[in-house]
C-alpha positions in Angstrom: -88.0 51.5 12.1 -87.5 53.0 15.5 -87.0 56.7 16.1 -83.3 56.1 16.7 -83.0 54.5 13.2 -82.6 50.9 14.4 -85.1 48.2 13.6 -87.7 47.7 16.4 -89.3 44.3 16.8 -93.0 44.3 17.7 -93.6 44.5 21.4 -89.9 45.2 22.1 -90.4 47.5 25.1 -86.7 47.9 25.7 -86.2 49.4 22.3 -89.3 51.5 22.8 -87.9 52.8 26.1 -84.8 53.9 24.2 -86.9 55.7 21.6 -88.9 57.3 24.3 -85.8 58.5 26.0 -84.4 60.0 22.8 -87.5 62.0 22.0 -87.7 63.1 25.7 -84.2 64.5 25.4 -85.0 66.3 22.2 -88.3 67.7 23.6 -86.5 68.9 26.7 -84.0 70.8 24.5 -86.9 72.3 22.6 -88.7 73.3 25.8 -85.6 74.9 27.1 -85.3 77.0 24.0 -89.0 77.9 24.2 -88.8 79.1 27.8 -85.8 81.4 28.1 -85.3 83.3 31.3 -86.2 87.0 31.0 -84.6 89.9 32.9 -86.5 91.6 35.7 -88.9 90.4 38.4 -91.1 88.5 36.0 -88.2 86.0 35.8 -89.7 84.3 38.9 -92.8 83.0 37.0 -90.6 81.7 34.1 -88.4 80.0 36.7 -91.6 78.3 38.0 -92.7 77.4 34.4 -89.3 75.8 33.7 -89.3 74.1 37.1 -92.5 72.2 36.1 -91.9 71.8 32.4 -88.2 70.7 32.5 -88.5 68.3 35.5 -88.4 65.0 33.5 -91.5 62.9 33.1 -92.0 60.2 30.5 -92.8 62.8 27.7 -95.4 60.3 26.3 -97.6 63.0 24.8 -94.8 64.6 22.7 -93.6 61.2 21.8 -97.0 60.4 20.3 -97.0 63.7 18.4 -93.5 62.9 17.0 -94.2 59.3 16.2 -97.6 60.2 14.5 -95.9 62.9 12.5 -93.2 60.5 11.4 -95.9 58.5 9.6 -96.2 61.4 7.2 -92.5 62.3 7.0 -92.9 65.6 8.9 -89.6 67.3 9.7 -88.6 66.7 13.3 -88.1 70.5 13.8 -91.9 70.8 13.3 -93.1 67.8 15.3 -90.9 68.5 18.3 -92.3 72.0 18.6 -95.9 70.7 18.3 -95.1 68.0 20.9 -93.5 70.5 23.2 -96.7 72.6 23.0 -98.8 69.6 24.0 -96.4 68.9 26.9 -96.7 72.6 28.0 -100.5 72.1 28.3 -100.0 68.8 30.2 -97.5 70.4 32.6 -99.8 73.4 33.2 -102.6 70.9 34.1 -100.3 69.1 36.6 -99.4 72.4 38.3 -103.1 73.3 38.7 -104.1 69.7 39.7 -101.6 69.8 42.5 -102.9 73.0 44.0 -104.6 72.9 47.5 -108.0 73.8 45.8 -107.7 70.7 43.6 -105.8 67.5 44.6 -103.6 69.2 47.2 -100.4 67.3 46.5 -96.9 68.0 47.9 -94.9 65.8 45.5 -94.7 65.5 41.8 -92.2 63.3 40.0 -90.2 63.0 43.3 -89.9 66.7 43.9 -92.0 69.4 45.7 -94.9 70.5 43.6 -94.7 73.9 42.0 -96.8 75.7 44.7 -94.5 74.1 47.4 -91.3 75.1 45.6 -92.6 78.6 44.9 -96.0 79.7 46.3 -99.6 79.2 45.2 -100.0 82.5 43.3 -96.8 81.9 41.4 -97.8 78.3 40.6 -101.2 79.5 39.2 -99.4 82.1 37.0 -96.8 79.5 35.9 -99.7 77.2 34.8 -101.3 80.1 33.0 -98.0 81.0 31.3 -97.5 77.4 30.0 -101.1 77.1 28.7 -101.0 80.4 26.8 -97.4 79.8 25.7 -98.4 76.5 24.1 -100.7 78.3 21.6 -98.0 80.8 20.8 -95.7 77.9 19.8 -98.4 76.3 17.6 -99.2 79.6 15.9 -95.6 80.3 15.0 -94.3 79.8 11.5 -91.5 77.7 12.8 -94.0 75.0 13.8 -95.4 74.8 10.2 -95.2 77.2 7.2 -98.9 76.9 6.3 -101.2 79.2 8.2 -104.2 77.0 7.8 -102.3 74.1 9.3 -101.3 76.2 12.2 -104.9 77.2 12.8 -106.0 73.6 12.8 -103.3 72.8 15.4 -104.4 75.6 17.6 -108.1 74.6 17.3 -107.4 70.9 18.0 -105.4 71.6 21.1 -107.8 74.2 22.4 -110.8 71.8 22.1 -108.9 68.9 23.8 -107.7 71.1 26.7 -110.9 73.1 27.3 -114.3 72.6 29.0 -115.2 69.8 26.5 -111.9 68.1 27.2 -109.3 68.1 30.0 -110.8 71.0 32.0 -114.2 69.4 31.9 -112.7 66.1 33.0 -111.0 67.7 35.9 -114.3 69.2 37.0 -116.0 65.8 36.8 -113.1 64.4 38.8 -113.6 66.9 41.6 -117.3 66.1 41.7 -116.6 62.4 41.7 -115.8 62.4 45.4 -119.4 63.1 46.2 -121.1 61.0 43.4 -121.9 57.4 42.9 -120.7 57.1 39.3 -121.8 54.5 36.8 -119.3 52.7 34.5 -120.3 54.9 31.6 -119.9 58.1 33.7 -116.4 56.9 34.8 -115.4 56.2 31.2 -116.6 59.7 30.1 -114.6 61.3 32.9 -111.5 59.4 31.9 -112.0 60.3 28.2 -112.2 64.0 29.0 -109.5 64.1 31.7 -106.9 61.9 30.1 -108.0 60.6 26.7 -108.6 63.8 24.9 -105.0 65.2 25.4 -103.4 61.9 24.5 -105.7 61.7 21.4 -104.8 65.2 20.3 -101.1 64.4 20.7 -101.6 61.9 17.9 -103.8 64.1 15.9 -101.3 67.0 15.8 -98.9 64.6 14.0 -101.5 64.0 11.4 -102.4 67.7 11.1 -98.8 68.6 10.6 -98.7 65.9 7.8 -101.9 67.4 6.3 -103.6 64.0 6.6 -107.2 63.5 5.4 -110.2 63.4 7.8 -110.4 59.6 7.9 -106.7 59.2 8.8 -107.1 61.8 11.5 -110.0 59.9 12.9 -107.9 56.7 13.0 -105.3 58.5 15.0 -107.9 60.0 17.3 -109.4 56.5 17.9 -106.0 55.2 18.7 -105.3 58.0 21.1 -108.6 57.7 22.9 -108.3 54.0 23.5 -104.7 54.5 24.6 -105.8 57.2 27.0 -108.5 55.0 28.6 -106.0 52.2 29.0 -103.4 54.7 30.4 -105.9 56.0 33.0 -106.8 52.4 34.2 -103.0 51.7 34.5 -102.7 55.0 36.5 -105.5 53.9 38.8 -103.9 50.5 39.3 -100.6 52.1 40.1 -102.3 54.5 42.6 -103.7 51.4 44.4 -100.7 49.1 44.2 -97.5 51.1 43.8 -95.6 53.0 46.5 -94.9 56.8 46.6 -91.3 56.0 46.0 -92.2 54.2 42.8 -94.3 57.0 41.5 -92.6 60.1 43.0 -96.0 61.3 44.3 -98.5 60.3 47.0 -100.5 57.1 46.3 -103.9 55.8 47.5 -105.5 59.2 47.4 -108.4 58.3 45.1 -109.3 55.3 47.3 -109.1 57.4 50.5 -111.3 60.1 48.9 -113.8 57.5 47.8 -113.5 58.4 44.1 -115.0 56.0 41.7 -112.7 54.4 39.1 -112.9 51.4 36.9 -110.6 49.7 39.5 -112.8 50.5 42.5 -115.9 49.5 40.5 -114.7 46.2 39.2 -111.5 45.3 41.0 -107.9 45.1 39.7 -108.2 41.9 37.7 -111.1 43.0 35.6 -109.5 46.4 35.2 -106.4 44.8 33.8 -108.5 42.8 31.3 -110.3 46.0 30.3 -107.0 47.8 29.8 -105.7 45.0 27.6 -108.9 45.2 25.5 -108.5 48.9 25.1 -104.8 48.4 23.9 -106.1 45.9 21.4 -108.6 48.4 20.1 -105.9 51.1 19.9 -103.6 48.8 17.9 -106.5 47.8 15.6 -107.0 51.5 14.8 -103.4 51.6 13.4 -104.0 48.9 10.8 -104.2 51.3 7.9 -100.6 52.4 8.6 -99.1 49.0 8.4 -95.5 48.4 9.7 -94.8 52.2 9.8 -96.9 52.5 13.0 -94.8 49.9 14.9 -93.7 52.5 17.5 -97.2 53.6 18.2 -98.1 49.9 18.8 -95.2 49.7 21.2 -96.5 52.8 22.9 -99.8 51.1 23.5 -98.1 48.1 25.1 -95.9 50.4 27.2 -99.1 52.1 28.5 -100.3 49.0 30.4 -96.8 47.6 31.3 -95.3 50.7 32.9 -94.3 50.8 36.5 -94.6 54.6 37.1 
């Protein structure tokens, strides 16, 4: 069944797009409630946090959290909060990635980046606020009544977002401009920078459902394969799409000489590799049967998206 309650045929990307939109709307409402504007001069940093967290986007990561939690019949009130926490971490990473010291981008999702709309110092603080706020959300009883489950959520997201995950991947990405990276090194970079956060998006659904270790590992495998395919699709879009399509500058990796799977092997082989990764992601869902149909559709969406 789809998230909207209607039957969803395998591979029906139109139905999946509707499901993705519904969850995005619910997550936006959740984020709005989690980021109220305070009184006083500190309001400016929250305005910057809201500017970056409420500016749209596909909301794929919270969708994965919600769809994974649905496998275990977790109440939406819980999974939406967990998904919002993951999205807060994702949005913090985008703010910091766009800074002049990092990727130095002026556009994000068709709008000025946070440091352009506000200023660099405010953007840094906004990213910090979203990152720390995410853990406050996960540690709150409204996310799950069981303290041990909340602790597992916090630990999983911290590991995925830190130096052994997304932060480490960003460091490798910065170094990649001056390195001749092998295929295995590129894959490791992509696992850390993109795969770990997508994988933990799926894992938090299982943690909320108090799934066993083997089941959590299946969700992790699915998410890592999905993340690798997502990054290849991103690299293909950076090469082939326009700035109007993506709402941000394109061709920057190629201009900077960064090694990617696409630059190493060419677009056609990259597409084949992405398809193989999607097949591996789908295979990891076999223990869940038909109940994981939305996650299978998410895998197909990953390599068919246009933005």
